[in-house]
Steps between C-alpha positions, in 0.01 A plus 500: 500500500500719825368786277221275401420400853525874617244582237259233626563634851382835388193376339406289798547793748282726276213248511483548881574859557356517856687203616819613326485839663447346837804279469713792384387726794582226749843435352561881477410577845692207656818559312477885567455434886805269507722713284405817687610349831793336349634838370493638853657185648769503238583867562531453886670154507772562229862515575578873524869469398529151341852527386627567843244394769695188585793719601316748715463397877325646796669419828296476834647505837307387812566811713175447689510129609188306604328806638472642145355178365157504672318434165506134429427562139844643419668163552748643752643716236719790630384872431477578132686832538803621703565733767744789442784329703503175300444664159782739548730220630429281190574797272821580678628130484388489132510127415306510182580617139246775537269570796284772625300589806190711419191674654213715372510877505247758410667846491383819369636661183504873407506513121747724313206683347393759751149487357453144609390387851715265718425132434519196718678207334579142585809288480771308666822568698747252352872429449675560162525131433109477490500611135760255359360223709154537352598604142322830536489678144613863484379759247753752618797482723565212737492402865700692744863370569565255784693763690184726510353246749796543737498870462127530551485711179190701412435327160179365361374290226154579363260309271394596157163619598620747762767616256227571237297687750790715638735540201279422202673176442826650417838378639496629852823329620704754684204722594420571861165377668364641829397198717366571843663839493852374410657505156586176325691447178316275239756237377258269303152479355343158468353371176132412572602229760180383672539130600198295608500364753731732680711211588781692667285625788208260537491570874394872451296456173349160538634464142238723341452861575353810307787716651764625270877458540582857423824525678787293622739647766812367667404307810772658700396843405123439584612381839731773546221782449240293685275428205229313651400139414190503297453111504397238742651483835458184721625468859517218749534750778451871551822714382682643806575814301266738332493631137687378206828468708306276740384277211856462387607390851210254542442137393216612283514375145445754212792441240482286209820322382608328185833343395624365165693166516610362156550115579448235754837554657413869561154397643670250740764749598234774571283252710786398695593875563128569596505217749840602627364857552206359702733288717731809563198701612382199725841473644499874585181445702267665251307177414427209718305279263601245235602585164217553262612706199381482131653565167236478224553578124257736345236249370495323835473834676208619305320164566575529875357857512183381310547773246247345262169624655276212602204685331659440158559129573144466617354684189715284271377172653140631492537595128641170398210337683268719297680392182461140575129553573460686161678206323281245669194679379655548151560123487151435595365740222733342238387149596137595451579670179716218352253214600206696347684448173515121534317447180742707312783311653337163414482597132854616476615173673290298257644678201853390625621782724732355766453574870822717492343714239194556710712557804713755318198678370338557834823585665545777247170625576581509866808685430308750290274578805818536707671735237183727493470478886860603519454805294219601724721407792764732379251793521365404841861456622590845403195636666568281801865626540389868478226437764702273739570808725142469621585173695884531562706780640600764238879436540455137422225525231712761304762233444269291277581554130359383177791388270552278207585201720177534694298535185664191349442321824142601514433359154691176558327430837157550334572279198672226700271502796193490269641217296569300827135571588399368171696163533224304661221639292711438187583150611132424542410640161766283344361184665156548337382167340405574133285182465288597802461847382391403139259236641342758732457748220 
């Protein structure tokens, strides 16, 4: 029976090609706008490591006190990064399963091929546990050993892209790489690991950055050779010392920190440790303000840092509003189209067709409009995703992808939304009084 109703729908739509085309265009544009915005929002708001995010935590210590909380919009939160003193103290005490302090670096590399020019690369100085904590995949080799941190060893992990550029994609583990004029032994090559957002260092990346993570070096080694911080540095007072050493001796925050805690007991124990550390510092005279620490899991941390750009939220709301406006217009056009066929409906009802049959027939017709509009919406969504960089930053726009889930969702939204828009016009059509229509005719 549905096949029969579908055939009737096609015939009806063919009788009014202009009106049919207008409805299809309205549905297609409305669905495409909403799906394009949704694809971006989905990319930036998704859980970057869903199997483990509830076990990854970011500790915050209030080393600045009230003077560092002049902005009332931060809800009295402590700084979102750490100074060198606190970061190294937490690493030394090691109260988590895995943990790592980290900061951004931007060293220069002299390629092994003498015909290539030196290149500037980006990356992070981290501890060896960084890789196990974040389940970082390796193509060749592995992370450096834990004792390499203590020994300040000259070792490095590089990404697959840099390995391809310097070594043609071959296994480069064991080879030497000149970084800032010093030789480093390659111990591992990452396997295309580019998480978005860059959840492990939101402070320095904002969550989204076009910069590549080319190299990872031991934190202790980077400090030892005075490898400068290439990330954000925030200070509540001017450092007393100068240069990189002065930065390490100051209360300026520039180091990100993450710790893995596997259960509630571990979380509670670590929070108690963090508070105890603050109280010990207060007792020593370093702090003179009340305890104000934080320990947030990764989802809560990303939310507190407003990683999802407000532009994407606004564009999604605007697009949904446009879709609703399109559906209202579609409902009006369907109502006019259906009521114009009152005579036809009256004849069918007089011949014994129940209201449910009329209702089903016109609902199928509305769904046919939605299906056709959805097909158009697929094309427009593809165009929209490839052109979204015109209105959003490139590093965010590049995250939007057309996949099977998005295609299926686009069609489903188009069909369901149009059928919802057709509920009232269909209801009105099914309520046509046959006697009145026959008498009028």
